[in-house]
N, C-alpha and C positions, 0 to 999 in steps of 0.2 A: 171747478171743484178739485179738491186735492186728490192726489193719487199716490199711494205708497206701493213700492215694489218689494216683494219679499226678499230677504237677504239670501245671497248665494254662499258667502263665506263671511268670516269675521271682519273683513275689512271692506265689505260691500258698502257703498254709499246709498242711502235712501234719499230720494228726492221728492219733496212735496211741492206740487205745482198748484198754486192758488191764483186763479185768474191769470194775470200776466207776470206774476212774481215767482221767484224760485227760492225755496228754503231747503238747505242741505244739512243733514246730520248723519253722523257716521256710527255704524255699529262696530265696536271694538271687541274686546274680550267679553265672554259671557259675564253678566253681572253676578257679584257674590251675594247670594241670598241666604238668609237664615230662615229656616222653616220652623213653623210651630203648629201645634194642634194636629189636625188631620191632613195637613199639606203633605204632598208626595212629589218628589222630583222625578219627572218622566225622562228628561234629558237636560242638556246644559241650558236650554232656554225655555223649556215648557214645564209647568207645574200644575198638578191637580190639587185644587183647594178642597174639594169635597167629592165624596162618592155619592151614588144615588141611595143614600141611607139617611135615616132620620137623625136629627140633632148632631150633625157634623159641623165642625168649626175649624177652618184652616187659614193660615196666613203665611206670607213670605215678606221679609223686610230686607232691603238692600243694606248691607253692613257698611257701605260707603255713605257718609253724610254728603248732602249737596247743599248749595246755598240758593235761597229764594231771592237773593239780591241779583241773581243773573237769570237769564231766560232758561226755561226748562221745557223739554219736549220728550214724550215717550210714545212709542208706537208699539202696539201689542195686538194679539189676536185673542178674543174672548169667546169661549164656548160655554153656553149656559145649559147644555144638556138637551134631552129630547122630550122631557115630560112638560106638557103645557098646562093643562088644567090641574094636574096633580104635581106640578113642579114648583120648587122654591129653593133658595130665597133670593139669590143674586150675588153679585161681586162688587166690591168697592175698591177704588184706588185712593190712597191716602198720602199726604205729607203730614208728618207728626214729629213732635219733640217731647213726647211723654217721658217722664222720669224712668219708665221701664225700658226705654230705648227699643232695641230690636227684640225685646221679650214682651213688648206690649201686646195685650190680648183684649178683644172686646166681646160684647154679648152676641150670641148667635141668634138663629131664628130670624125674626124681623129686623134685628140689629145688624144683620149681614156681616157680623164679625168685627165691625168697627165701632159699634155703639159703646160709649164710655171712654174711648181713647182721646185724651186731650192733653195739651192743645193740638188741634189738627184741622186740616182742610181736606175734605174727601169728595170724590166724585163717585156716586153710587149708581149702579146699574141694577135696579130692583125688578125682579121678575114675579113678584107676588103682591097682591093687594092685601095690605094690613090696615085695619081700622085704627081706632084710638089705641095708644097714643102716637101712632106713626102717621096717621092721616094721609095714607097713600092715595093717589088718584085712582079712581075706580077702573077696573077691568084691563088696564094696559101696562105693558112693561115700560119702565120709564127711567130717565136720567135726571139727576139733581146734584147740585153742589151744596154740600153740608159742612157745618162748622162744629168743631169740638166734640165730635162723636155723638151728635144729637140727630137721630134720624126722623125727627118730627117735622113734617113739611109745613105745619101750621106755626112753627116757631120762627124767631128772628135768625136762627142759625141756618135756615134755608136760604142760601145766597143766590141760587140760580135754579130754574126749573121749578117743579118737575115737568118734563116733557117726554113724549114718547121716544123710545129708542130710535124708531124709524118713523118717517111720515106715514100717516094713516094708522098709527099705533099698531103696526104689524107685530105679531108675536116673534120673539127672538129665541125662544126655547125650541129650536128647530134642528138641534144637533149639527149646527153649522158654525164654522169659525168666523166670527165677526171682526172686521178690521176697525180698530179704535186708535185714535190719536188724541192725546191730552197735552195741552201746552199752557205755559204761564209766562207772561211778559211783565217784569217788574216796572218797566218804564210806563206802562199804561194800566197796570193792575188788572189786565184782562186775562181770564181763563177761557180757553176754547176746547170744545169736545167735538171731534168728528166720529161718526158712527157709520161704518160701511161707506166711507168717502163722502158723507153728507154732514155738513156743519149743523150740529144740533144745538150747541150752546156757545155763545160768545158774549161774555158778561164781565163788566168791571165790578170786581168783588171787593174793591178798596185795598187799603194798605194792610194786607194780611200779616206782614212781618211785624208791624207795630200793633195792630188791633188784635191779632190772634196769638202770635208767637213771642210776645213780650220783647219786641225789638231785636230778637236774635234770629237772623235769617238762616241759621244752620239747622237742617232737619233731616230726618230719615224719610224714605218713601217705600211703598210696597203695596201689596194687594191682600184683601181679606175676602172670605166667602163663607157662607154658612147655609145650613138647612134647618128646618124645624120638623114638624110632623110630616110635611111633604118635602120632597128632595129631588136633586138632580146631580149628575156629574157636572162639575164646573172646573174649567181649565183656563189657565193663563199662559200664553206664549209671548215672550219678549222678542220683538222684531227689530227694534232700533231705538236709539235714544240720543239726546244731546243735552248736556247739563254741565255745570261747573262743580267739580268734586271739591269738597272741603278737605284740606290736608291740615289737620291740627298739629301734626308733628312733621317737620321737614328734616330731611337728612342731608348732610353735606360732607364731602370728603375733607379731611384735614388739609388746610392749605388752599381750599377753594372757597368761593362765595356762593351764596344762595339768595334768591329773591323771595321775600315774604309775600303772602297773598292776602288781600283784603277785599271784601265786597265793594261794589259800587256804592257811592254816597259822597260824603264830604267831611271836612274837618277831622282828618285822620291824625291821631296822636299815638305814637308807639312809645311804650316805656318798659324798661329803661331804654335810653337812647344809645346805650353801649353798643359799639361795633356796627352801627347803622349809618349809611351814607346820608340819609335824610329821614329823621324820625317823624316828619309831617307828610311824607309821601304815602300814596295808597299802597304801593308795592316797593318798599325800600330794599336796598341790597345789604345783606348781612355778611360781615367778614369776621367770624369768630373761630377761635381754636378750642373752645370749651362749650359744653351744653348750656343752653340758656332759654328761658321762657319769657316771651314778650306779651304784654297786655295792650290791646288796641282799643281805644275809645274813638268812636266815629258817629256820624249822623247818617242814617239810612236814606235811601232815595225818597222814602215817605216822610222824612223829617224826624225820625225817631232816634233818640240817643241810644246807642248800643255799644256793647263791649264784647270782646272775645279774646281768646288766648291762642298764641302760636308758639310752639316749642321747636327749637333748632337743636338737633342731635348731631354731634360731630363724630363721624366715623373715622377709624384709624386707617392710615395708609401703611403699606408694608414695604420693607426693603431688606435685601439679603445679598451677601457676597459669597461667591463660590470660587475656589481656586481649582482649576482643571488642567491636568497635564495630559497631552495626547501625543501619539506618535504620528509621523508624517503619513503613514499608511491609513490612519483613521480620518484624515481630512477629506472633505470639509467637515468641520465640527458644527453640529446643529445646536444653536442657541435656544434658550427657553421660549423665544417668540417665533421659533421656526425659521429665522434667518440663519445664514451660515457664516462661518469665519474660517480662514485658511492660513492665518499667520498669528504669531504671538502678539498679544495686545490685550487691552481692557475693553470689554463690550457691555453696553447697558441696554437691557431689554425691559420694556414697560408692558405689563400685562394688566388684566382686570381681575381683581380678587373677587371672592364670593360676595362681598358686601358692595360691589360695584365701584370700589375705589382702586387707585393705581397700586400695583404691586411691582416694585422696581427690583430687578435682579441684576447685579453686576457680576460679570464673569471675567476673572483674570485667567486668560488662556496662555499656556506655555506649550509651545511645540517642541518636543524633545528631539534629540538627535538620533538618527539611525546610523549604524556603522557598516562600512564595507571594507573588508580586509582581504588582501592578496596573500596567499599561502603557497609559495613556490616549493615544490618537493621533487627530488630526483631519487629514483629507486631503480633497482635492478629487476630484470625480468622475473627472476625467481621469487621476488617479494610480492608479486601480485597474488590475490587482490589487495589493494591498498585501503586501509580503514580511514574514512573521512571523519571530520570533527563531530558530525551528528550520529556517528555509528554506522552510517551507510558504507558501501564499498564501491571502489572504482576498479574496473577491470582492464584499464588501458590508459594510455597517455591522453591528455586533454585538460580543459578547464572544467572543474567540478564544483559548482556553487551549492552551498547549503545555507539554510536560514536557521539561526539560533536566536535565543532571547537574551538581550543584554541586561545588565544590572538595572537599567532604568525602565525595563519592561518593554522596550521597543525591539525591533528586528536588528539582528547583527548578521550580516551576510558575509560568509567566509568563502572565498573563491580559491580552491586548491588547484594550482597550476602544476599538473603532474607530468614529469618527464620520466620515461621508462627507458633505461639503457639496456642494451642486449647483454646476455651472457654468451660466452664463446666456448666451443668444444673443438679440440684438435686430436686427431688420431695419428699415432706414430707406430710404425712397424719396425722393430729393431731386431737385428740378427747379430749375435756376437759369438765369439769363440770363448771357450771356457777360460782361456788365458786372459780374456778381457774382464772377467768377473772380479769383483762385484760390479754390476751395472748401475750407473748413476741416473736416477730418475730426475725429471725437471725440477722437483722441489728439493733436490739434494739428497734424498734418501737413496739407499742402495738395496738392490735385490740380487739374488744369486741363482734364481730358478726361472724356468719358463713360466709365463703367465701374462695376464692382462692387468695392468696397473693403472689406476686412475688417481691423479693428483689434481688439486685445485689451487690455482694461483690467482692473486689479484691482478686486474688490468689497470691501465691508467685511469679508467672511469670508475674504479673501485668495485666493479662487478666481477663475478667469477669467470676465470678462464680454466676450463677443465681439459687436461691433456690425458688421453688414454693411450697408454703404451702397451703394445703387444710384443712381448719379449720372447725371442726364439734363440736358444743357445745351440750353436752348431756343434756337431760331434768332431772329435779329434781324428786324424788319419795317421796310420803306421806304414812306413815305406821300408821294404827289405831290399837293400842294395848289395848285390853280389858282383864280385870282380872275377873275370876269367881272362887269363893271359894266354896268348898263343906263343908257341915257340917259333919265334922268327928271329931272323937275324937282325930285325930292327926293333928297338925297344919302344918305338912310338906307336906301333900298330897293336891295338888291343880291342876287346869287345866287352861291353857291359850288358848284363841282363838282369832283369828284375823278375 
């Protein structure tokens, strides 16, 4: 018996085990459903088709077309509510290609929301016995495969069933989520329905593409549900699926190729043959630089002559050039693709634009020069502090680097090599007689009085030499000389007194 495991996340694989064989299908992103009538979205995968109110009619249609030329499987949980004797009316799964598309709406009540939608193939899960013109089996909830929106089990549009949803015709309006798997195999024309892991229908319903859908295998699918005078809350939760999505419009980036897609079958003829590698292949390669629409004529697996269209839309690629100047201190430079460059050159980065195509950015990188200049300066002690090129001040000898901005916007480093020569001071004590006046100072000037005189002279290093002269003028002395001669007989004997 098959067993499905509930998904844990969007990439969980659901595995169907049927006897000794394995069948795998993957749940990808939540399906895009268009809601109609009383349908309400509970979350990304669960939808309430009806409330427990009279005359409700809800539907959800997947907006992605699928092809019945390829196998199809859907895994879901169906909840038919809690009202048994007073509950109605059921849920139906449909493939349909109505002219109304995803706006298609059928009759409610006993029509379960699908009645009148044609062309279609539906699997109904009917929870209420209706007499004529529905001709439901008496007393039990049942499954049947119906054609063209006709719920009459007595008609030729009843392709399989009706059969009880569960063996023993057990009631399914039990407020329980019931596990349901519906599959279609175009190679055998067999539709299968599992209910709570029990195979209830396995029936060859013929070439539905040719007999029901006018040889066009591309259809929409979805669920309908309704109530009449009696009602139930009825909910669908999508658990997993496997199908081939129809892509009517293919997009390709300019300069690239794209593969057209066609259903399985034979005798494929694509027209026009322009830009195709093989117009008679099922899936030819297209190499076009402009938008183009192809018509495909082919024979379906059921032998039906069919045609469809595929459009190729060419998306633009983008390119841009940028000239970038950077200073060495700004390296490494980060390019648009987050790689780095550390030298002058041309760098090409390929990104992905919003449309999914390449966006090529060429960066012409120039690394500008930074400058270092030595500025030797010699000053005297009394000239401190020295004003540096950036307005700062140096208070002594040494190397004083400052960073300025050059005309190219990069750093210009000026290193001031400062030499400070000393200033000299000399003290001179001078004592002179008045007769030596005027006194000549070191700078050549003359003074005539006592005092302290400061003169500044340049030295051989061009700095000041200050000489401070303390001048003292000595007083003059007066000597009184008196001669006294003694009366002697010798003229050489005398005495001098002062």
